[in-house]
C-alpha positions in Angstrom: -23.6 -33.0 18.9 -23.9 -33.6 15.1 -24.9 -30.0 14.5 -21.8 -28.8 16.3 -19.6 -31.1 14.2 -21.1 -29.7 11.0 -20.7 -26.1 12.1 -17.1 -26.8 13.0 -16.4 -28.4 9.7 -18.0 -25.5 7.8 -16.1 -23.0 9.8 -12.8 -24.8 9.2 -13.5 -25.0 5.5 -14.3 -21.2 5.4 -11.1 -20.5 7.4 -9.1 -22.6 4.9 -10.2 -20.6 1.8 -10.0 -17.3 3.7 -6.4 -18.0 4.7 -5.5 -19.0 1.2 -7.1 -15.8 -0.2 -5.2 -13.7 2.3 -1.9 -15.2 1.1 -2.9 -14.5 -2.5 -3.7 -10.9 -1.7 -0.4 -10.5 0.2 1.5 -12.0 -2.7 -0.4 -9.6 -5.1 0.8 -6.7 -3.0 4.4 -7.8 -3.2 4.1 -8.5 -6.9 2.6 -5.1 -7.4 5.6 -3.5 -5.8 8.0 -5.5 -7.9 6.0 -4.8 -11.1 6.2 -1.0 -10.4 10.0 -1.1 -10.1 10.7 -3.6 -12.9 8.2 -2.3 -15.5 8.4 1.4 -14.6 4.6 1.6 -14.3 2.9 4.9 -14.0 2.2 6.0 -10.5 -1.5 5.9 -10.9 -1.5 2.3 -12.1 1.0 1.1 -9.5 -0.8 2.9 -6.7 -4.2 1.5 -7.7 -2.7 -2.1 -7.8 -1.2 -1.7 -4.3 -4.2 0.1 -2.8 -6.7 -2.4 -4.1 -4.8 -5.5 -3.0 -4.1 -4.0 0.5 -7.7 -2.8 0.9 -9.1 -6.2 0.0 -6.5 -7.8 2.3 -7.5 -5.5 5.2 -11.2 -6.0 4.8 -11.0 -9.8 4.4 -8.6 -10.2 7.4 -10.7 -7.9 9.5 -13.9 -9.7 8.6 -12.3 -13.1 9.4 -11.1 -11.8 12.8 -14.0 -9.5 13.9 -16.8 -10.5 11.5 -18.3 -8.4 8.8 -20.4 -6.3 11.2 -17.3 -5.5 13.3 -15.1 -4.5 10.4 -17.8 -2.4 8.7 -18.3 -0.6 12.0 -14.6 0.0 12.3 -14.5 1.3 8.7 -17.4 3.7 9.3 -15.8 5.1 12.5 -12.4 5.5 10.9 -13.8 7.3 7.8 -16.0 9.5 10.0 -13.2 10.5 12.4 -10.7 11.1 9.6 -13.1 13.2 7.6 -14.0 15.2 10.6 -10.4 16.0 11.4 -9.6 16.9 7.8 -12.5 19.3 7.6 -11.6 20.8 11.0 -8.0 21.3 9.8 -9.2 23.0 6.6 -11.6 25.3 8.5 -9.5 26.3 11.5 -6.0 24.8 11.1 -6.2 22.3 13.9 -4.7 19.6 14.1 -2.7 19.5 10.8 -2.0 23.2 10.4 -3.6 25.7 7.9 -3.8 24.5 4.3 -6.1 24.7 1.4 -6.7 22.8 -1.8 -5.7 24.7 -5.0 -6.5 24.2 -8.6 -4.4 21.5 -10.3 -2.5 22.5 -13.4 -1.9 19.2 -15.3 0.2 20.7 -18.2 
């Protein structure tokens, strides 16, 4: 019975800091949106700030809900399926229509 109490306490402590960190990451995402508008940040900087805060939020929330093994499995499946469909679309035009990547002229 003592081991169960210790495990429960450790789990509650972990849940406490995880919840606080999720709130910090959510606030970072909102602050990133505000900073982009107020300070007229370049699109690359603003996009990186938003993408990194939301990616960390998604991974941490998924790990706290499904465990690290579950969220990593989900990530691998999503990346594999999306890559397969993008490659299929580039080769045969299904499901997104025919398109190709062109050279990028910066200037």
